C-alpha positions as CSV (number, residue, x, y, z in Angstrom):
1,X,211.3,251.6,133.3
2,X,208.6,253.8,134.1
3,X,206.1,254.8,131.7
4,X,207.0,258.3,130.9
5,X,210.6,257.9,129.2
6,X,213.5,260.2,130.4
7,X,216.1,260.7,128.0
8,X,219.6,262.0,129.2
9,X,221.1,264.7,126.2
10,X,224.6,265.4,126.3
11,X,225.6,268.1,123.6
12,X,228.4,270.9,123.0
13,X,227.6,274.3,123.3
14,X,230.0,277.4,123.1
15,X,233.0,275.4,124.6
16,X,230.9,273.4,127.5
17,X,229.3,270.1,128.0
18,X,225.7,270.3,128.6
19,X,223.9,267.4,130.1
20,X,220.2,267.7,130.5
21,X,216.9,265.3,131.1
22,X,214.1,265.7,129.4
23,X,210.6,264.0,128.4
24,X,210.4,264.2,125.4
25,X,213.2,264.1,122.0
26,X,212.7,264.4,118.3
27,X,213.7,265.2,114.9
28,X,212.7,268.6,114.4
29,X,210.6,270.5,111.6
30,X,213.4,272.5,111.4
31,X,216.2,271.1,109.0
32,X,219.1,270.0,110.7
33,X,217.7,270.4,114.6
34,X,217.0,267.6,117.5
35,X,213.7,269.2,119.4
36,X,213.9,268.6,123.3
37,X,210.8,269.2,125.2
38,X,209.3,268.8,128.7
39,X,213.0,269.4,130.3
40,X,213.5,267.6,133.8
41,X,215.5,268.9,136.6
42,X,216.0,267.5,140.0
43,X,214.4,268.6,142.9
44,X,216.8,268.4,145.3
45,X,217.1,269.2,148.9
46,X,217.3,273.3,149.8
47,X,219.7,272.8,152.3
48,X,222.4,271.3,149.3
49,X,222.8,273.4,146.4
50,X,224.8,272.0,143.7
51,X,226.0,275.2,141.8
52,X,226.3,273.1,138.0
53,X,222.9,272.1,138.3
54,X,221.8,275.4,139.4
55,X,223.3,277.4,136.8
56,X,221.8,274.8,134.3
57,X,218.5,275.7,135.6
58,X,219.3,279.1,135.1
59,X,220.3,279.1,131.6
60,X,217.1,276.9,130.6
61,X,214.4,279.0,133.0
62,X,211.6,279.7,131.0
63,X,212.3,277.6,127.9
64,X,209.6,274.8,127.3
65,X,211.1,273.7,124.3
66,X,214.9,273.8,122.8
67,X,216.5,273.3,119.5
68,X,219.7,271.8,119.5
69,X,221.4,271.6,116.2
70,X,222.1,267.6,115.1
71,X,225.7,268.4,114.7
72,X,226.4,269.4,118.2
73,X,224.6,266.3,120.0
74,X,227.4,264.1,121.4
75,X,224.7,261.4,122.9
76,X,220.9,260.6,123.7
77,X,220.3,257.8,126.2
78,X,217.0,256.8,127.2
79,X,217.6,256.2,131.2
80,X,215.4,254.4,134.0
81,X,215.6,257.6,136.3
82,X,216.7,260.7,136.2
83,X,220.1,261.9,137.1
84,X,221.9,265.4,137.7
85,X,221.8,267.8,135.2
86,X,225.5,269.7,134.3
87,X,227.3,272.1,132.6
88,X,231.1,271.3,132.2
89,X,234.0,273.1,130.5
90,X,235.2,271.1,127.2
91,X,239.0,272.1,127.9
92,X,241.1,269.0,127.3
93,X,238.7,266.5,125.5
94,X,238.5,265.3,122.2
95,X,234.6,266.8,121.6
96,X,234.2,269.3,118.6
97,X,231.7,269.8,116.0
98,X,231.9,267.8,112.6
99,X,232.8,270.5,110.5
100,X,231.2,269.2,107.2
101,X,228.2,270.8,105.3
102,X,224.5,269.4,106.2
103,X,224.0,269.2,102.5
104,X,226.3,269.6,99.2
105,X,225.0,272.4,96.9
106,X,224.2,271.5,93.2
107,X,227.0,272.6,90.8
108,X,225.9,274.7,88.0
109,X,225.4,273.1,84.4
């Protein structure tokens, strides 16, 4: 693997599955969020344009850091090299947010 790790993050957001690549992933100071920093987008030939990757680039244009809720994350992998990021529809899959609270409130005495 290279000296700078690359992470593939797959998460669910508003009925879509996002697959993005980043150099840094860590637990955020914001409770219940994962912080994704240094997003990586493929530098492809201008001759071939992947509409899914272009949609992803425009979605994260100008974003230096993103905070993703932990319950939306499907998977995080450390990979040897960057792949093609994409956004796909989640219809027909069994991916859904986990509907439990992050903490249990105390009952009054």
